[in-house]
ZAMARGU-4260 file (C-alpha; in steps of 0.2 Angstrom, whole numbers, plus 5000, padded with zeros to 4 digits):
<rodrens>
0) 4883/4959/5092 | 4889/4977/5093 | 4894/4986/5076 | 4911/4991/5070 | 4913/5010/5076
5) 4920/5017/5057 | 4927/5035/5058 | 4929/5046/5043 | 4942/5058/5039 | 4939/5071/5026
10) 4922/5073/5020 | 4924/5078/5001 | 4920/5072/4985 | 4926/5054/4986 | 4920/5051/5002
15) 4902/5058/4997 | 4904/5049/4980 | 4912/5032/4986 | 4915/5028/5004 | 4901/5034/5015
20) 4886/5029/5004 | 4895/5011/5001 | 4899/5009/5020 | 4881/5015/5027 | 4876/5001/5016
25) 4885/4988/5029 | 4873/4982/5043 | 4887/4978/5054 | 4895/4995/5052 | 4890/5013/5061
30) 4899/5028/5056 | 4901/5036/5071 | 4914/5051/5069 | 4917/5064/5054 | 4932/5075/5051
35) 4936/5088/5041 | 4945/5105/5039 | 4928/5114/5033 | 4916/5110/5047 | 4901/5111/5037
40) 4906/5095/5026 | 4908/5085/5042 | 4892/5090/5048 | 4884/5087/5034 | 4890/5070/5031
45) 4886/5064/5050 | 4867/5071/5046 | 4867/5061/5031 | 4876/5045/5035 | 4880/5045/5054
50) 4875/5035/5069 | 4862/5047/5080 | 4876/5052/5091 | 4890/5053/5078 | 4904/5066/5083
55) 4908/5080/5071 | 4928/5085/5072 | 4940/5097/5062 | 4956/5091/5069 | 4959/5071/5064
60) 4971/5069/5080 | 4957/5072/5091 | 4946/5059/5081 | 4958/5046/5084 | 4960/5049/5104
65) 4942/5041/5104 | 4946/5023/5107 | 4930/5016/5102 | 4935/5019/5086 | 4940/5002/5077
70) 4945/5009/5059 | 4945/5025/5049 | 4944/5030/5031 | 4958/5043/5026 | 4951/5051/5012
75) 4961/5068/5010 | 4972/5076/4998 | 4987/5063/4993 | 5000/5073/5001 | 4992/5070/5018
80) 4989/5053/5018 | 5005/5047/5026 | 5003/5057/5040 | 4985/5054/5044 | 4986/5034/5040
85) 5002/5032/5051 | 4995/5042/5065 | 4980/5032/5064 | 4988/5015/5064 | 4999/5021/5080
90) 4982/5025/5088 | 4977/5007/5085 | 4964/5009/5072 | 4963/4999/5055 | 4964/5010/5040
95) 4957/5010/5023 | 4966/5025/5013 | 4959/5032/4996 | 4971/5027/4981 | 4984/5032/4978
100) 4994/5027/4993 | 5004/5040/4995 | 5012/5054/4987 | 5029/5048/4985 | 5038/5032/4987
105) 5047/5036/5005 | 5028/5041/5013 | 5023/5024/5006 | 5036/5015/5014 | 5033/5024/5031
110) 5015/5020/5029 | 5019/5000/5026 | 5031/5001/5039 | 5021/5008/5052 | 5007/4995/5047
115) 5018/4980/5049 | 5025/4987/5066 | 5007/4989/5073 | 5000/4973/5066 | 4983/4984/5062
120) 4976/4981/5043 | 4978/4994/5031 | 4972/4993/5013 | 4971/5007/4999 | 4955/5011/4989
125) 4958/5002/4971 | 4939/4998/4970 | 4942/4996/4950 | 4947/4978/4951 | 4930/4974/4957
130) 4922/4980/4938 | 4916/4967/4929 | 4928/4967/4913 | 4943/4969/4924 | 4936/4955/4937
135) 4934/4943/4921 | 4953/4949/4915 | 4960/4944/4931 | 4952/4927/4929 | 4958/4923/4910
140) 4976/4928/4917 | 4974/4916/4930 | 4968/4903/4921 | 4984/4905/4911 | 4975/4910/4893
145) 4987/4922/4890 | 5002/4912/4891 | 5017/4924/4897 | 5011/4939/4898 | 5027/4951/4891
150) 5019/4968/4885 | 5006/4977/4894 | 4996/4995/4893 | 4991/5003/4908 | 4980/5017/4902
155) 4970/5033/4909 | 4967/5044/4895 | 4956/5057/4893 | 4954/5070/4879 | 4947/5082/4889
160) 4944/5078/4908 | 4950/5090/4921 | 4944/5088/4936 | 4939/5106/4941 | 4934/5104/4960
165) 4944/5099/4975 | 4964/5101/4974 | 4966/5091/4959 | 4977/5105/4951 | 4986/5109/4966
170) 5002/5101/4965 | 5007/5104/4984 | 4992/5096/4991 | 4991/5082/4976 | 5009/5078/4971
175) 5004/5078/4953 | 4991/5077/4940 | 4982/5063/4929 | 4998/5049/4932 | 4994/5050/4952
180) 4976/5053/4950 | 4968/5040/4937 | 4983/5031/4931 | 4985/5023/4949 | 4969/5013/4945
185) 4978/5009/4928 | 4994/5003/4934 | 4984/4993/4950 | 4974/4984/4937 | 4989/4980/4925
190) 5000/4973/4940 | 4987/4965/4948 | 4982/4954/4932 | 5000/4952/4927 | 5004/4946/4946
195) 5022/4955/4943 | 5026/4967/4955 | 5046/4968/4953 | 5050/4982/4941 | 5067/4984/4937
200) 5069/5002/4929 | 5058/5017/4925 | 5059/5029/4909 | 5047/5043/4911 | 5040/5061/4903
205) 5027/5072/4909 | 5019/5086/4897 | 5011/5104/4903 | 5006/5107/4887 | 4986/5113/4889
210) 4983/5115/4907 | 4992/5130/4909 | 4989/5137/4891 | 4970/5135/4885 | 4959/5148/4889
215) 4940/5146/4895 | 4934/5147/4876 | 4949/5135/4870 | 4946/5120/4883 | 4929/5110/4879
220) 4932/5103/4896 | 4919/5090/4901 | 4920/5094/4917 | 4918/5113/4917 | 4930/5127/4914
225) 4948/5127/4923 | 4958/5141/4929 | 4976/5139/4919 | 4983/5150/4933 | 4981/5137/4946
230) 4985/5122/4934 | 5001/5117/4942 | 5003/5099/4938 | 5006/5088/4923 | 4991/5087/4910
235) 4999/5070/4903 | 5012/5057/4907 | 5020/5043/4898 | 5030/5030/4906 | 5040/5014/4901
240) 5042/5002/4916 | 5053/4986/4911 | 5051/4973/4924 | 5064/4960/4931 | 5057/4947/4920
245) 5057/4957/4904 | 5041/4963/4903 | 5036/4977/4898 | 5022/4991/4904 | 5019/5006/4894
250) 5010/5019/4907 | 4998/5032/4899 | 4988/5046/4906 | 4980/5062/4903 | 4967/5075/4909
255) 4969/5085/4893 | 4977/5076/4876 | 4971/5079/4858 | 4967/5061/4855 | 4951/5051/4852
260) 4943/5047/4870 | 4951/5030/4876 | 4938/5016/4881 | 4949/5004/4892 | 4961/5005/4906
265) 4972/4988/4901 | 4980/4979/4887 | 4987/4964/4890 | 4999/4954/4877 | 5005/4935/4881
270) 5011/4921/4869 | 4995/4912/4869 | 4983/4928/4869 | 4978/4945/4872 | 4967/4953/4882
275) 4959/4972/4880 | 4947/4981/4891 | 4937/4990/4880 | 4919/4999/4879 | 4912/4984/4875
280) 4917/4974/4888 | 4933/4963/4887 | 4940/4957/4871 | 4949/4941/4871 | 4960/4936/4856
285) 4969/4919/4854 | 4976/4909/4839 | 4966/4898/4831 | 4978/4884/4828 | 4967/4875/4816
290) 4964/4889/4805 | 4978/4898/4807 | 4970/4914/4811 | 4966/4924/4825 | 4949/4925/4833
295) 4941/4939/4843 | 4929/4933/4856 | 4917/4946/4864 | 4922/4940/4884 | 4905/4950/4889
300) 4894/4935/4882 | 4905/4921/4890 | 4903/4925/4910 | 4892/4910/4912 | 4903/4898/4904
305) 4920/4904/4905 | 4922/4912/4921 | 4910/4915/4935 | 4902/4933/4935 | 4909/4945/4948
310) 4893/4944/4961 | 4895/4962/4965 | 4886/4975/4954 | 4895/4989/4962 | 4913/4990/4964
315) 4910/5003/4978 | 4900/4991/4988 | 4911/4977/4983 | 4927/4985/4991 | 4917/4989/5006
320) 4911/4971/5010 | 4928/4965/5007 | 4935/4978/5018 | 4922/4972/5032 | 4924/4954/5029
325) 4942/4958/5032 | 4939/4968/5049 | 4926/4954/5054 | 4941/4941/5054 | 4931/4932/5039
330) 4944/4936/5024 | 4960/4942/5019 | 4963/4959/5011 | 4958/4962/4993 | 4973/4974/4990
335) 4987/4973/5002 | 4999/4988/5005 | 5014/4978/4997 | 5005/4979/4980 | 4999/4995/4983
340) 5017/5002/4987 | 5024/4995/4970 | 5011/5005/4962 | 5017/5022/4970 | 5036/5015/4968
345) 5035/5015/4950 | 5024/5032/4948 | 5035/5040/4959 | 5049/5034/4948 | 5040/5041/4931
350) 5040/5059/4939 | 5058/5056/4946 | 5063/5051/4929 | 5053/5065/4919 | 5062/5080/4932
355) 5080/5072/4928 | 5079/5065/4911 | 5086/5049/4917 | 5080/5031/4919 | 5078/5026/4937
360) 5084/5009/4939 | 5079/5000/4957 | 5090/4988/4967
</rodrens>
């Protein structure tokens, strides 16, 4: 059986850290084309991960002209996701787009509409769903352990974790800072666990307090010194999301914020119990009706006797496996575009609310 021919568009950090190593492990896949505006990056990727006859491009449009390519991975800066994804779908390719889906809701809508019209598979790279603690939390929620989930926190907080490579602090290319970069994962997880994709309103604020004003000797950044002069995005952002059923989601994001490091990405509170992802794994608390006390259970010790453990040890590899299975017709997409669209819709509304000082209401 011939292998699926896959093209990589964007050969930077996320391609090298996640997509190419994981896809190279898939026995039914052949990475046959690599594109990057910096030719040396595409050439290096082809040499390390490509098929013997892999081609190298600096223009993604040329790559899309290859009719043998079955699917592409769009791994470019956020602002270009829409243009490249839509062009790939129109060219008859299935698309895996790295998170976030788009830099704004209008682009996300165009991507989703194009996927529906062309009938091609389209998914977004939210691999954090496969992490053991998150996988287990989802199983608890689905089993009804929490009851009605009415409050949640989607947290992506770093005390000093400003990425100092690529274009992360370039607003024109990324569309924003920690909110669109890392809170997108936390919000995706929270909506997925709650199985609630119907926001009613969003109120948000963003801050530019540290990124633009701390000099090299004041930063203490875990990822090296950043340049305040090129720091064009927020360093922290917060949003209150009211859902149509009355539930509230508190979104918190930072690259630089004077707090202790945050250990988890999701907190869920329901009528029967609560869940929290922390450094030690998942914590479940439920009221012991016999003793009238709240019991904390370390879920990490309960994989075998409460819910089946996630069999995938590496979330990046798990994402690749699910994607290939969907391409081969052996299963459905694990992240569908409708869900990824709601994540972008909410993040975009937080930015809009912060810019206008007004609450954003959805129809």
